[in-house]
PDB file with SEQRES, HELIX, SHEET and CRYST1 records, atoms N, CA, C and O in Angstrom:
SEQRES   1 A   73  MET PRO LYS LEU TYR SER GLY LYS GLU ILE GLU LYS ARG          
SEQRES   2 A   73  LEU ILE ARG LEU GLY PHE GLU GLU VAL SER GLN LYS GLY          
SEQRES   3 A   73  SER HIS LEU LYS MET THR ARG THR ILE LYS GLY ARG ARG          
SEQRES   4 A   73  ARG VAL VAL ILE ILE PRO MET HIS LYS GLU VAL ALA LEU          
SEQRES   5 A   73  GLY THR LEU LYS SER VAL LEU ARG GLN ALA GLY ILE SER          
SEQRES   6 A   73  LYS GLU VAL LEU ASP GLY ALA LYS                              
HELIX    1 AA1 GLY A    7  ARG A   16  1                                  10    
HELIX    2 AA2 LEU A   52  ALA A   62  1                                  11    
HELIX    3 AA3 LYS A   66  GLY A   71  1                                   6    
SHEET    1 AA1 3 GLU A  20  LYS A  25  0                                        
SHEET    2 AA1 3 HIS A  28  ILE A  35 -1                                        
SHEET    3 AA1 3 ARG A  38  PRO A  45 -1                                        
CRYST1    1.000    1.000    1.000  90.00  90.00  90.00 P 1           1          
ATOM      1  N   MET A   1       0.848  -1.185   0.000  1.00  0.00           N  
ATOM      2  CA  MET A   1       0.000   0.000   0.000  1.00  0.00           C  
ATOM      3  C   MET A   1       0.892   1.247   0.000  1.00  0.00           C  
ATOM      4  O   MET A   1       1.845   1.314   0.776  1.00  0.00           O  
ATOM      5  N   PRO A   2       0.602   2.229  -0.851  1.00  0.00           N  
ATOM      6  CA  PRO A   2       1.420   3.434  -0.907  1.00  0.00           C  
ATOM      7  C   PRO A   2       1.306   4.256   0.370  1.00  0.00           C  
ATOM      8  O   PRO A   2       0.294   4.212   1.069  1.00  0.00           O  
ATOM      9  N   LYS A   3       2.374   5.013   0.660  1.00  0.00           N  
ATOM     10  CA  LYS A   3       2.394   5.869   1.838  1.00  0.00           C  
ATOM     11  C   LYS A   3       1.379   6.997   1.669  1.00  0.00           C  
ATOM     12  O   LYS A   3       1.334   7.651   0.627  1.00  0.00           O  
ATOM     13  N   LEU A   4       0.575   7.214   2.688  1.00  0.00           N  
ATOM     14  CA  LEU A   4      -0.386   8.313   2.680  1.00  0.00           C  
ATOM     15  C   LEU A   4       0.212   9.506   3.421  1.00  0.00           C  
ATOM     16  O   LEU A   4       0.880   9.336   4.442  1.00  0.00           O  
ATOM     17  N   TYR A   5      -0.023  10.686   2.917  1.00  0.00           N  
ATOM     18  CA  TYR A   5       0.474  11.915   3.522  1.00  0.00           C  
ATOM     19  C   TYR A   5      -0.660  12.636   4.232  1.00  0.00           C  
ATOM     20  O   TYR A   5      -1.827  12.498   3.864  1.00  0.00           O  
ATOM     21  N   SER A   6      -0.303  13.408   5.256  1.00  0.00           N  
ATOM     22  CA  SER A   6      -1.284  14.300   5.871  1.00  0.00           C  
ATOM     23  C   SER A   6      -1.276  15.610   5.085  1.00  0.00           C  
ATOM     24  O   SER A   6      -0.332  15.888   4.345  1.00  0.00           O  
ATOM     25  N   GLY A   7      -2.312  16.402   5.245  1.00  0.00           N  
ATOM     26  CA  GLY A   7      -2.359  17.696   4.579  1.00  0.00           C  
ATOM     27  C   GLY A   7      -1.201  18.584   5.012  1.00  0.00           C  
ATOM     28  O   GLY A   7      -0.628  19.305   4.195  1.00  0.00           O  
ATOM     29  N   LYS A   8      -0.854  18.534   6.300  1.00  0.00           N  
ATOM     30  CA  LYS A   8       0.242  19.342   6.838  1.00  0.00           C  
ATOM     31  C   LYS A   8       1.572  18.932   6.214  1.00  0.00           C  
ATOM     32  O   LYS A   8       2.401  19.788   5.906  1.00  0.00           O  
ATOM     33  N   GLU A   9       1.780  17.631   6.025  1.00  0.00           N  
ATOM     34  CA  GLU A   9       3.018  17.127   5.426  1.00  0.00           C  
ATOM     35  C   GLU A   9       3.133  17.567   3.960  1.00  0.00           C  
ATOM     36  O   GLU A   9       4.214  17.944   3.507  1.00  0.00           O  
ATOM     37  N   ILE A  10       2.029  17.516   3.229  1.00  0.00           N  
ATOM     38  CA  ILE A  10       2.030  17.980   1.835  1.00  0.00           C  
ATOM     39  C   ILE A  10       2.350  19.473   1.801  1.00  0.00           C  
ATOM     40  O   ILE A  10       3.135  19.921   0.965  1.00  0.00           O  
ATOM     41  N   GLU A  11       1.747  20.243   2.705  1.00  0.00           N  
ATOM     42  CA  GLU A  11       2.005  21.688   2.770  1.00  0.00           C  
ATOM     43  C   GLU A  11       3.493  21.962   2.982  1.00  0.00           C  
ATOM     44  O   GLU A  11       4.073  22.778   2.267  1.00  0.00           O  
ATOM     45  N   LYS A  12       4.116  21.295   3.950  1.00  0.00           N  
ATOM     46  CA  LYS A  12       5.538  21.508   4.244  1.00  0.00           C  
ATOM     47  C   LYS A  12       6.407  21.198   3.033  1.00  0.00           C  
ATOM     48  O   LYS A  12       7.344  21.938   2.731  1.00  0.00           O  
ATOM     49  N   ARG A  13       6.100  20.108   2.343  1.00  0.00           N  
ATOM     50  CA  ARG A  13       6.907  19.718   1.183  1.00  0.00           C  
ATOM     51  C   ARG A  13       6.726  20.689   0.022  1.00  0.00           C  
ATOM     52  O   ARG A  13       7.688  20.993  -0.683  1.00  0.00           O  
ATOM     53  N   LEU A  14       5.508  21.179  -0.186  1.00  0.00           N  
ATOM     54  CA  LEU A  14       5.283  22.148  -1.262  1.00  0.00           C  
ATOM     55  C   LEU A  14       5.966  23.483  -0.955  1.00  0.00           C  
ATOM     56  O   LEU A  14       6.442  24.154  -1.872  1.00  0.00           O  
ATOM     57  N   ILE A  15       6.019  23.874   0.309  1.00  0.00           N  
ATOM     58  CA  ILE A  15       6.744  25.090   0.688  1.00  0.00           C  
ATOM     59  C   ILE A  15       8.220  24.939   0.333  1.00  0.00           C  
ATOM     60  O   ILE A  15       8.835  25.880  -0.169  1.00  0.00           O  
ATOM     61  N   ARG A  16       8.792  23.769   0.589  1.00  0.00           N  
ATOM     62  CA  ARG A  16      10.196  23.517   0.234  1.00  0.00           C  
ATOM     63  C   ARG A  16      10.415  23.577  -1.274  1.00  0.00           C  
ATOM     64  O   ARG A  16      11.528  23.833  -1.734  1.00  0.00           O  
ATOM     65  N   LEU A  17       9.354  23.341  -2.043  1.00  0.00           N  
ATOM     66  CA  LEU A  17       9.443  23.395  -3.504  1.00  0.00           C  
ATOM     67  C   LEU A  17       9.106  24.786  -4.057  1.00  0.00           C  
ATOM     68  O   LEU A  17       9.041  24.974  -5.272  1.00  0.00           O  
ATOM     69  N   GLY A  18       8.894  25.755  -3.166  1.00  0.00           N  
ATOM     70  CA  GLY A  18       8.683  27.126  -3.613  1.00  0.00           C  
ATOM     71  C   GLY A  18       7.247  27.612  -3.637  1.00  0.00           C  
ATOM     72  O   GLY A  18       6.990  28.730  -4.083  1.00  0.00           O  
ATOM     73  N   PHE A  19       6.309  26.810  -3.172  1.00  0.00           N  
ATOM     74  CA  PHE A  19       4.912  27.243  -3.118  1.00  0.00           C  
ATOM     75  C   PHE A  19       4.705  28.145  -1.903  1.00  0.00           C  
ATOM     76  O   PHE A  19       5.403  28.017  -0.897  1.00  0.00           O  
ATOM     77  N   GLU A  20       3.745  29.050  -2.007  1.00  0.00           N  
ATOM     78  CA  GLU A  20       3.412  29.965  -0.917  1.00  0.00           C  
ATOM     79  C   GLU A  20       1.943  29.823  -0.548  1.00  0.00           C  
ATOM     80  O   GLU A  20       1.085  29.620  -1.406  1.00  0.00           O  
ATOM     81  N   GLU A  21       1.675  29.934   0.749  1.00  0.00           N  
ATOM     82  CA  GLU A  21       0.290  29.880   1.220  1.00  0.00           C  
ATOM     83  C   GLU A  21      -0.407  31.183   0.856  1.00  0.00           C  
ATOM     84  O   GLU A  21       0.106  32.271   1.118  1.00  0.00           O  
ATOM     85  N   VAL A  22      -1.588  31.057   0.247  1.00  0.00           N  
ATOM     86  CA  VAL A  22      -2.360  32.232  -0.153  1.00  0.00           C  
ATOM     87  C   VAL A  22      -3.513  32.455   0.811  1.00  0.00           C  
ATOM     88  O   VAL A  22      -3.696  33.560   1.322  1.00  0.00           O  
ATOM     89  N   SER A  23      -4.295  31.402   1.063  1.00  0.00           N  
ATOM     90  CA  SER A  23      -5.441  31.530   1.955  1.00  0.00           C  
ATOM     91  C   SER A  23      -5.873  30.149   2.426  1.00  0.00           C  
ATOM     92  O   SER A  23      -5.425  29.121   1.917  1.00  0.00           O  
ATOM     93  N   GLN A  24      -6.755  30.164   3.409  1.00  0.00           N  
ATOM     94  CA  GLN A  24      -7.349  28.918   3.880  1.00  0.00           C  
ATOM     95  C   GLN A  24      -8.810  29.183   4.168  1.00  0.00           C  
ATOM     96  O   GLN A  24      -9.172  30.188   4.781  1.00  0.00           O  
ATOM     97  N   LYS A  25      -9.651  28.254   3.709  1.00  0.00           N  
ATOM     98  CA  LYS A  25     -11.082  28.365   3.956  1.00  0.00           C  
ATOM     99  C   LYS A  25     -11.538  27.023   4.499  1.00  0.00           C  
ATOM    100  O   LYS A  25     -11.543  26.022   3.782  1.00  0.00           O  
ATOM    101  N   GLY A  26     -11.918  27.007   5.756  1.00  0.00           N  
ATOM    102  CA  GLY A  26     -12.289  25.743   6.383  1.00  0.00           C  
ATOM    103  C   GLY A  26     -11.079  24.835   6.472  1.00  0.00           C  
ATOM    104  O   GLY A  26     -10.037  25.230   6.995  1.00  0.00           O  
ATOM    105  N   SER A  27     -11.213  23.621   5.963  1.00  0.00           N  
ATOM    106  CA  SER A  27     -10.113  22.660   6.034  1.00  0.00           C  
ATOM    107  C   SER A  27      -9.312  22.593   4.739  1.00  0.00           C  
ATOM    108  O   SER A  27      -8.549  21.648   4.539  1.00  0.00           O  
ATOM    109  N   HIS A  28      -9.470  23.579   3.855  1.00  0.00           N  
ATOM    110  CA  HIS A  28      -8.762  23.560   2.574  1.00  0.00           C  
ATOM    111  C   HIS A  28      -7.800  24.741   2.472  1.00  0.00           C  
ATOM    112  O   HIS A  28      -8.182  25.898   2.650  1.00  0.00           O  
ATOM    113  N   LEU A  29      -6.540  24.416   2.180  1.00  0.00           N  
ATOM    114  CA  LEU A  29      -5.472  25.403   2.061  1.00  0.00           C  
ATOM    115  C   LEU A  29      -5.188  25.669   0.592  1.00  0.00           C  
ATOM    116  O   LEU A  29      -5.124  24.738  -0.211  1.00  0.00           O  
ATOM    117  N   LYS A  30      -5.018  26.930   0.241  1.00  0.00           N  
ATOM    118  CA  LYS A  30      -4.721  27.322  -1.140  1.00  0.00           C  
ATOM    119  C   LYS A  30      -3.271  27.799  -1.198  1.00  0.00           C  
ATOM    120  O   LYS A  30      -2.867  28.672  -0.430  1.00  0.00           O  
ATOM    121  N   MET A  31      -2.485  27.216  -2.122  1.00  0.00           N  
ATOM    122  CA  MET A  31      -1.084  27.587  -2.302  1.00  0.00           C  
ATOM    123  C   MET A  31      -0.831  27.898  -3.770  1.00  0.00           C  
ATOM    124  O   MET A  31      -1.504  27.359  -4.649  1.00  0.00           O  
ATOM    125  N   THR A  32       0.151  28.777  -4.039  1.00  0.00           N  
ATOM    126  CA  THR A  32       0.479  29.112  -5.425  1.00  0.00           C  
ATOM    127  C   THR A  32       1.990  29.134  -5.634  1.00  0.00           C  
ATOM    128  O   THR A  32       2.769  29.256  -4.688  1.00  0.00           O  
ATOM    129  N   ARG A  33       2.380  29.011  -6.904  1.00  0.00           N  
ATOM    130  CA  ARG A  33       3.775  29.139  -7.337  1.00  0.00           C  
ATOM    131  C   ARG A  33       3.754  29.421  -8.836  1.00  0.00           C  
ATOM    132  O   ARG A  33       2.944  28.855  -9.570  1.00  0.00           O  
ATOM    133  N   THR A  34       4.643  30.295  -9.281  1.00  0.00           N  
ATOM    134  CA  THR A  34       4.768  30.562 -10.711  1.00  0.00           C  
ATOM    135  C   THR A  34       5.884  29.686 -11.260  1.00  0.00           C  
ATOM    136  O   THR A  34       7.029  29.770 -10.817  1.00  0.00           O  
ATOM    137  N   ILE A  35       5.535  28.842 -12.234  1.00  0.00           N  
ATOM    138  CA  ILE A  35       6.488  27.931 -12.861  1.00  0.00           C  
ATOM    139  C   ILE A  35       6.476  28.206 -14.358  1.00  0.00           C  
ATOM    140  O   ILE A  35       5.434  28.105 -15.005  1.00  0.00           O  
ATOM    141  N   LYS A  36       7.638  28.554 -14.905  1.00  0.00           N  
ATOM    142  CA  LYS A  36       7.780  28.820 -16.339  1.00  0.00           C  
ATOM    143  C   LYS A  36       6.734  29.829 -16.831  1.00  0.00           C  
ATOM    144  O   LYS A  36       6.133  29.649 -17.890  1.00  0.00           O  
ATOM    145  N   GLY A  37       6.531  30.884 -16.051  1.00  0.00           N  
ATOM    146  CA  GLY A  37       5.594  31.929 -16.448  1.00  0.00           C  
ATOM    147  C   GLY A  37       4.129  31.607 -16.228  1.00  0.00           C  
ATOM    148  O   GLY A  37       3.264  32.434 -16.519  1.00  0.00           O  
ATOM    149  N   ARG A  38       3.835  30.420 -15.720  1.00  0.00           N  
ATOM    150  CA  ARG A  38       2.438  30.036 -15.453  1.00  0.00           C  
ATOM    151  C   ARG A  38       2.223  29.918 -13.953  1.00  0.00           C  
ATOM    152  O   ARG A  38       3.037  29.337 -13.236  1.00  0.00           O  
ATOM    153  N   ARG A  39       1.126  30.474 -13.500  1.00  0.00           N  
ATOM    154  CA  ARG A  39       0.796  30.413 -12.081  1.00  0.00           C  
ATOM    155  C   ARG A  39       0.079  29.105 -11.783  1.00  0.00           C  
ATOM    156  O   ARG A  39      -0.937  28.787 -12.400  1.00  0.00           O  
ATOM    157  N   ARG A  40       0.615  28.358 -10.840  1.00  0.00           N  
ATOM    158  CA  ARG A  40       0.002  27.099 -10.404  1.00  0.00           C  
ATOM    159  C   ARG A  40      -0.734  27.344  -9.098  1.00  0.00           C  
ATOM    160  O   ARG A  40      -0.159  27.888  -8.155  1.00  0.00           O  
ATOM    161  N   VAL A  41      -1.987  26.951  -9.034  1.00  0.00           N  
ATOM    162  CA  VAL A  41      -2.791  27.060  -7.821  1.00  0.00           C  
ATOM    163  C   VAL A  41      -3.107  25.648  -7.360  1.00  0.00           C  
ATOM    164  O   VAL A  41      -3.605  24.828  -8.131  1.00  0.00           O  
ATOM    165  N   VAL A  42      -2.814  25.372  -6.094  1.00  0.00           N  
ATOM    166  CA  VAL A  42      -3.015  24.037  -5.534  1.00  0.00           C  
ATOM    167  C   VAL A  42      -3.930  24.155  -4.318  1.00  0.00           C  
ATOM    168  O   VAL A  42      -3.720  25.006  -3.454  1.00  0.00           O  
ATOM    169  N   ILE A  43      -4.931  23.306  -4.259  1.00  0.00           N  
ATOM    170  CA  ILE A  43      -5.835  23.244  -3.107  1.00  0.00           C  
ATOM    171  C   ILE A  43      -5.522  21.957  -2.350  1.00  0.00           C  
ATOM    172  O   ILE A  43      -5.576  20.867  -2.921  1.00  0.00           O  
ATOM    173  N   ILE A  44      -5.193  22.085  -1.059  1.00  0.00           N  
ATOM    174  CA  ILE A  44      -4.828  20.929  -0.238  1.00  0.00           C  
ATOM    175  C   ILE A  44      -5.854  20.755   0.873  1.00  0.00           C  
ATOM    176  O   ILE A  44      -6.086  21.686   1.644  1.00  0.00           O  
ATOM    177  N   PRO A  45      -6.480  19.569   0.971  1.00  0.00           N  
ATOM    178  CA  PRO A  45      -7.361  19.309   2.112  1.00  0.00           C  
ATOM    179  C   PRO A  45      -6.495  19.025   3.337  1.00  0.00           C  
ATOM    180  O   PRO A  45      -5.621  18.160   3.283  1.00  0.00           O  
ATOM    181  N   MET A  46      -6.720  19.729   4.422  1.00  0.00           N  
ATOM    182  CA  MET A  46      -5.890  19.578   5.613  1.00  0.00           C  
ATOM    183  C   MET A  46      -6.443  18.460   6.505  1.00  0.00           C  
ATOM    184  O   MET A  46      -6.886  18.702   7.628  1.00  0.00           O  
ATOM    185  N   HIS A  47      -6.405  17.242   5.981  1.00  0.00           N  
ATOM    186  CA  HIS A  47      -6.885  16.069   6.702  1.00  0.00           C  
ATOM    187  C   HIS A  47      -5.709  15.299   7.283  1.00  0.00           C  
ATOM    188  O   HIS A  47      -4.565  15.514   6.883  1.00  0.00           O  
ATOM    189  N   LYS A  48      -5.988  14.397   8.234  1.00  0.00           N  
ATOM    190  CA  LYS A  48      -4.923  13.575   8.820  1.00  0.00           C  
ATOM    191  C   LYS A  48      -4.295  12.677   7.772  1.00  0.00           C  
ATOM    192  O   LYS A  48      -3.078  12.491   7.761  1.00  0.00           O  
ATOM    193  N   GLU A  49      -5.105  12.124   6.899  1.00  0.00           N  
ATOM    194  CA  GLU A  49      -4.618  11.309   5.782  1.00  0.00           C  
ATOM    195  C   GLU A  49      -5.340  11.757   4.520  1.00  0.00           C  
ATOM    196  O   GLU A  49      -6.570  11.803   4.475  1.00  0.00           O  
ATOM    197  N   VAL A  50      -4.554  12.086   3.493  1.00  0.00           N  
ATOM    198  CA  VAL A  50      -5.120  12.497   2.208  1.00  0.00           C  
ATOM    199  C   VAL A  50      -5.199  11.255   1.329  1.00  0.00           C  
ATOM    200  O   VAL A  50      -4.198  10.564   1.140  1.00  0.00           O  
ATOM    201  N   ALA A  51      -6.373  10.969   0.795  1.00  0.00           N  
ATOM    202  CA  ALA A  51      -6.588   9.780  -0.035  1.00  0.00           C  
ATOM    203  C   ALA A  51      -5.674   9.814  -1.263  1.00  0.00           C  
ATOM    204  O   ALA A  51      -5.286  10.887  -1.725  1.00  0.00           O  
ATOM    205  N   LEU A  52      -5.337   8.644  -1.783  1.00  0.00           N  
ATOM    206  CA  LEU A  52      -4.418   8.524  -2.911  1.00  0.00           C  
ATOM    207  C   LEU A  52      -4.902   9.299  -4.134  1.00  0.00           C  
ATOM    208  O   LEU A  52      -4.111   9.992  -4.775  1.00  0.00           O  
ATOM    209  N   GLY A  53      -6.181   9.195  -4.466  1.00  0.00           N  
ATOM    210  CA  GLY A  53      -6.727   9.920  -5.613  1.00  0.00           C  
ATOM    211  C   GLY A  53      -6.646  11.428  -5.426  1.00  0.00           C  
ATOM    212  O   GLY A  53      -6.394  12.165  -6.379  1.00  0.00           O  
ATOM    213  N   THR A  54      -6.861  11.884  -4.198  1.00  0.00           N  
ATOM    214  CA  THR A  54      -6.760  13.312  -3.890  1.00  0.00           C  
ATOM    215  C   THR A  54      -5.313  13.773  -3.999  1.00  0.00           C  
ATOM    216  O   THR A  54      -5.043  14.863  -4.502  1.00  0.00           O  
ATOM    217  N   LEU A  55      -4.379  12.946  -3.530  1.00  0.00           N  
ATOM    218  CA  LEU A  55      -2.954  13.267  -3.649  1.00  0.00           C  
ATOM    219  C   LEU A  55      -2.557  13.401  -5.117  1.00  0.00           C  
ATOM    220  O   LEU A  55      -1.815  14.313  -5.480  1.00  0.00           O  
ATOM    221  N   LYS A  56      -3.044  12.501  -5.952  1.00  0.00           N  
ATOM    222  CA  LYS A  56      -2.745  12.575  -7.387  1.00  0.00           C  
ATOM    223  C   LYS A  56      -3.278  13.872  -7.985  1.00  0.00           C  
ATOM    224  O   LYS A  56      -2.630  14.474  -8.842  1.00  0.00           O  
ATOM    225  N   SER A  57      -4.448  14.302  -7.539  1.00  0.00           N  
ATOM    226  CA  SER A  57      -5.027  15.559  -8.014  1.00  0.00           C  
ATOM    227  C   SER A  57      -4.169  16.749  -7.580  1.00  0.00           C  
ATOM    228  O   SER A  57      -3.941  17.668  -8.367  1.00  0.00           O  
ATOM    229  N   VAL A  58      -3.695  16.739  -6.341  1.00  0.00           N  
ATOM    230  CA  VAL A  58      -2.824  17.806  -5.835  1.00  0.00           C  
ATOM    231  C   VAL A  58      -1.538  17.860  -6.658  1.00  0.00           C  
ATOM    232  O   VAL A  58      -1.079  18.941  -7.026  1.00  0.00           O  
ATOM    233  N   LEU A  59      -0.956  16.692  -6.945  1.00  0.00           N  
ATOM    234  CA  LEU A  59       0.279  16.633  -7.731  1.00  0.00           C  
ATOM    235  C   LEU A  59       0.053  17.160  -9.146  1.00  0.00           C  
ATOM    236  O   LEU A  59       0.903  17.865  -9.690  1.00  0.00           O  
ATOM    237  N   ARG A  60      -1.080  16.824  -9.735  1.00  0.00           N  
ATOM    238  CA  ARG A  60      -1.413  17.301 -11.083  1.00  0.00           C  
ATOM    239  C   ARG A  60      -1.567  18.830 -11.067  1.00  0.00           C  
ATOM    240  O   ARG A  60      -1.067  19.512 -11.961  1.00  0.00           O  
ATOM    241  N   GLN A  61      -2.252  19.361 -10.060  1.00  0.00           N  
ATOM    242  CA  GLN A  61      -2.412  20.812  -9.931  1.00  0.00           C  
ATOM    243  C   GLN A  61      -1.053  21.504  -9.766  1.00  0.00           C  
ATOM    244  O   GLN A  61      -0.828  22.585 -10.311  1.00  0.00           O  
ATOM    245  N   ALA A  62      -0.152  20.867  -9.007  1.00  0.00           N  
ATOM    246  CA  ALA A  62       1.165  21.452  -8.733  1.00  0.00           C  
ATOM    247  C   ALA A  62       2.120  21.292  -9.909  1.00  0.00           C  
ATOM    248  O   ALA A  62       3.111  22.016 -10.006  1.00  0.00           O  
ATOM    249  N   GLY A  63       1.829  20.352 -10.800  1.00  0.00           N  
ATOM    250  CA  GLY A  63       2.702  20.115 -11.942  1.00  0.00           C  
ATOM    251  C   GLY A  63       3.968  19.376 -11.573  1.00  0.00           C  
ATOM    252  O   GLY A  63       5.008  19.564 -12.204  1.00  0.00           O  
ATOM    253  N   ILE A  64       3.886  18.520 -10.535  1.00  0.00           N  
ATOM    254  CA  ILE A  64       5.049  17.755 -10.092  1.00  0.00           C  
ATOM    255  C   ILE A  64       4.692  16.277  -9.996  1.00  0.00           C  
ATOM    256  O   ILE A  64       3.518  15.908 -10.017  1.00  0.00           O  
ATOM    257  N   SER A  65       5.718  15.436  -9.892  1.00  0.00           N  
ATOM    258  CA  SER A  65       5.499  13.997  -9.739  1.00  0.00           C  
ATOM    259  C   SER A  65       5.581  13.622  -8.258  1.00  0.00           C  
ATOM    260  O   SER A  65       6.028  14.417  -7.431  1.00  0.00           O  
ATOM    261  N   LYS A  66       5.149  12.415  -7.939  1.00  0.00           N  
ATOM    262  CA  LYS A  66       5.216  11.928  -6.560  1.00  0.00           C  
ATOM    263  C   LYS A  66       6.667  11.827  -6.109  1.00  0.00           C  
ATOM    264  O   LYS A  66       6.974  12.050  -4.938  1.00  0.00           O  
ATOM    265  N   GLU A  67       7.566  11.487  -7.046  1.00  0.00           N  
ATOM    266  CA  GLU A  67       8.983  11.375  -6.713  1.00  0.00           C  
ATOM    267  C   GLU A  67       9.549  12.726  -6.280  1.00  0.00           C  
ATOM    268  O   GLU A  67      10.356  12.796  -5.353  1.00  0.00           O  
ATOM    269  N   VAL A  68       9.126  13.797  -6.948  1.00  0.00           N  
ATOM    270  CA  VAL A  68       9.576  15.147  -6.575  1.00  0.00           C  
ATOM    271  C   VAL A  68       9.054  15.487  -5.182  1.00  0.00           C  
ATOM    272  O   VAL A  68       9.790  16.039  -4.364  1.00  0.00           O  
ATOM    273  N   LEU A  69       7.793  15.164  -4.906  1.00  0.00           N  
ATOM    274  CA  LEU A  69       7.218  15.421  -3.586  1.00  0.00           C  
ATOM    275  C   LEU A  69       7.951  14.607  -2.526  1.00  0.00           C  
ATOM    276  O   LEU A  69       8.257  15.122  -1.450  1.00  0.00           O  
ATOM    277  N   ASP A  70       8.236  13.337  -2.820  1.00  0.00           N  
ATOM    278  CA  ASP A  70       8.959  12.483  -1.876  1.00  0.00           C  
ATOM    279  C   ASP A  70      10.352  13.034  -1.582  1.00  0.00           C  
ATOM    280  O   ASP A  70      10.833  12.933  -0.453  1.00  0.00           O  
ATOM    281  N   GLY A  71      10.998  13.612  -2.584  1.00  0.00           N  
ATOM    282  CA  GLY A  71      12.350  14.137  -2.426  1.00  0.00           C  
ATOM    283  C   GLY A  71      12.424  15.464  -1.694  1.00  0.00           C  
ATOM    284  O   GLY A  71      13.517  15.901  -1.334  1.00  0.00           O  
ATOM    285  N   ALA A  72      11.305  16.109  -1.467  1.00  0.00           N  
ATOM    286  CA  ALA A  72      11.278  17.426  -0.804  1.00  0.00           C  
ATOM    287  C   ALA A  72      11.092  17.276   0.697  1.00  0.00           C  
ATOM    288  O   ALA A  72      10.241  17.940   1.289  1.00  0.00           O  
ATOM    289  N   LYS A  73      11.877  16.415   1.309  1.00  0.00           N  
ATOM    290  CA  LYS A  73      11.737  16.156   2.758  1.00  0.00           C  
ATOM    291  C   LYS A  73      12.234  17.307   3.580  1.00  0.00           C  
ATOM    292  O   LYS A  73      12.189  17.253   4.809  1.00  0.00           O  
TER     293      LYS A  73                                                      
END                                                                             
């Protein structure tokens, strides 16, 4: 079974990759980063465990692979 991340852990790793916190509404955190002239907006659910499908959606929004996220310890 793949390792599940918490919302807080995803947030910390995205900050290390250059994302910035923009706002939070309820349990959802909004982060942004400009990559190659394009602004990436990522919405992270701040749950204890983020489901695998939700993690894949976050990675797609961020424009990164799981390996890049894993390497941003």
